C-alpha positions as CSV (number, residue, x, y, z in Angstrom):
1,M,-26.7,-19.5,10.8
2,S,-24.8,-19.4,7.5
3,V,-21.2,-20.7,7.6
4,V,-19.9,-19.4,4.3
5,A,-21.1,-17.0,1.6
6,K,-19.7,-16.7,-1.9
7,N,-19.3,-13.1,-3.1
8,A,-17.9,-11.7,-6.4
9,T,-14.8,-9.6,-5.7
10,T,-12.7,-7.6,-8.1
11,G,-9.0,-8.4,-7.6
12,P,-6.0,-6.0,-8.1
13,D,-5.7,-7.3,-11.7
14,G,-9.2,-6.1,-12.5
15,K,-10.7,-9.6,-12.9
16,T,-13.7,-10.7,-10.9
17,Y,-13.3,-13.7,-8.6
18,Q,-15.7,-15.8,-6.5
19,V,-14.4,-15.5,-2.9
20,E,-15.7,-17.5,0.0
21,Y,-16.3,-15.4,3.2
22,F,-16.6,-17.5,6.3
23,N,-18.6,-16.5,9.4
24,L,-16.2,-15.5,12.2
25,D,-18.4,-16.9,14.9
26,V,-18.3,-20.3,13.3
27,I,-14.5,-20.1,12.8
28,I,-13.9,-19.3,16.5
29,S,-16.4,-21.9,17.6
30,I,-14.7,-24.7,15.6
31,G,-11.3,-23.4,16.4
32,Y,-12.0,-24.0,20.1
33,R,-13.3,-27.5,19.5
34,V,-10.6,-28.9,17.2
35,K,-8.0,-31.1,18.9
36,S,-4.9,-30.7,16.7
37,K,-1.6,-28.8,16.6
38,Q,-3.2,-26.2,14.3
39,G,-6.2,-25.9,16.6
40,T,-3.9,-25.3,19.6
41,Q,-2.0,-22.7,17.5
42,F,-5.2,-21.0,16.6
43,R,-6.4,-20.9,20.2
44,I,-3.1,-19.4,21.3
45,W,-3.3,-16.7,18.6
46,A,-7.0,-15.9,19.2
47,N,-6.5,-15.7,23.0
48,G,-3.6,-13.3,22.5
49,V,-5.6,-11.0,20.2
50,L,-8.6,-11.1,22.4
51,K,-6.5,-10.4,25.6
52,N,-4.8,-7.5,23.9
53,Y,-8.1,-6.1,22.7
54,L,-9.7,-6.5,26.2
55,T,-6.8,-5.0,28.1
56,K,-5.7,-2.3,25.7
57,G,-9.0,-1.6,23.9
58,Y,-7.5,-2.2,20.5
59,A,-5.5,-4.7,18.5
60,I,-2.5,-4.0,16.2
61,D,-2.0,-5.4,12.7
62,Q,1.7,-6.1,13.0
63,K,2.3,-6.4,9.3
64,R,0.7,-3.1,8.5
65,F,2.4,-1.5,11.5
66,K,5.9,-2.6,10.2
67,E,5.2,-1.4,6.7
68,Q,4.1,2.0,8.0
69,S,7.2,2.2,10.3
70,R,9.4,1.5,7.3
71,Q,7.7,4.3,5.3
72,L,8.1,6.7,8.3
73,D,11.8,5.8,8.5
74,E,12.2,6.5,4.8
75,L,10.5,9.9,5.3
76,K,12.8,10.7,8.2
77,Q,15.9,9.9,6.1
78,T,14.6,12.2,3.4
79,V,14.0,15.0,5.9
80,K,17.5,14.4,7.3
81,L,19.0,14.6,3.8
82,L,17.2,17.9,3.3
83,G,18.6,19.2,6.5
84,N,22.1,18.2,5.5
85,V,21.8,19.9,2.1
86,V,20.3,23.1,3.6
87,G,22.8,23.1,6.4
88,T,25.8,22.6,4.1
89,K,25.0,25.2,1.5
90,A,22.7,28.1,1.0
91,L,20.4,27.2,-1.9
92,N,19.4,29.6,-4.6
93,T,15.8,29.8,-5.8
94,D,16.2,27.3,-8.6
95,E,18.0,24.8,-6.3
96,A,15.4,25.2,-3.6
97,T,12.5,24.8,-6.1
98,G,14.2,21.6,-7.5
99,L,14.7,20.2,-4.0
100,L,11.1,20.9,-3.1
101,K,9.9,19.2,-6.3
102,V,11.9,16.1,-5.5
103,V,10.4,15.9,-2.0
104,T,6.9,16.5,-3.3
105,D,7.3,13.8,-6.0
106,Y,8.7,11.4,-3.4
107,A,5.8,12.0,-1.0
108,Y,3.3,11.5,-3.9
109,A,5.0,8.2,-4.8
110,L,4.9,7.0,-1.2
111,D,1.2,7.8,-1.1
112,V,0.5,6.0,-4.4
113,L,2.4,2.9,-3.1
114,D,0.5,3.0,0.2
115,R,-2.8,3.1,-1.7
116,Y,-1.7,0.3,-3.9
117,D,-0.6,-1.8,-0.9
118,H,-4.0,-1.3,0.7
119,Q,-5.8,-2.0,-2.7
120,V,-7.5,1.4,-2.7
121,L,-5.6,2.9,-5.6
122,E,-7.8,4.4,-8.3
123,I,-6.8,5.8,-11.7
124,E,-7.6,9.5,-11.7
125,A,-7.5,12.3,-14.2
126,T,-6.8,10.3,-17.3
127,S,-7.5,11.1,-20.8
128,P,-8.0,8.8,-23.8
129,K,-5.8,11.2,-25.8
130,E,-2.4,9.8,-26.6
131,L,0.3,12.4,-25.5
132,F,3.4,10.3,-25.9
133,Q,4.5,7.5,-28.1
134,I,7.2,5.1,-26.9
135,T,9.4,3.6,-29.5
136,Y,12.3,1.2,-29.5
137,S,14.8,0.9,-32.3
138,A,18.4,-0.1,-32.6
139,G,18.7,-0.6,-28.8
140,K,17.4,2.8,-28.0
141,L,14.2,3.4,-26.1
142,S,12.6,6.9,-26.6
143,A,9.4,8.7,-25.8
144,E,8.3,11.2,-28.3
145,K,5.6,13.8,-27.7
146,I,3.0,13.6,-30.4
147,C,0.6,16.3,-31.6
148,I,-3.1,15.9,-30.8
149,R,-5.6,17.3,-33.2
150,A,-9.0,18.2,-32.0
């Protein structure tokens, strides 16, 4: 049985790294034989995860769960804000369109951040054409649209 394998993995920065992947069976086997404080902590953690999985049929990634809960809370706050705006004042067509655009952009940004956090973000629909040129002069940052000639 192989204990470790080295695989090439592309990191979030686009570089390739040699990463060691350890066999889970070996980790658990050694974890139950080691007589140390860390070995005891590992056994307590592993037993908790296994017990939850056996009794509930699933295990929860607490870090991921908390992050998704935070995102849901932010979405709830946005919806509440929308309700307050709509309840306070009747919106005309331009205001309603602008408000919908803000919510749509916010939802898109949350989705992009979530894909980035889970390292599944891909760059889509890009063009090698230069549409804007950013300049900085005399303390002023500006983006100017430039003409593209075919």
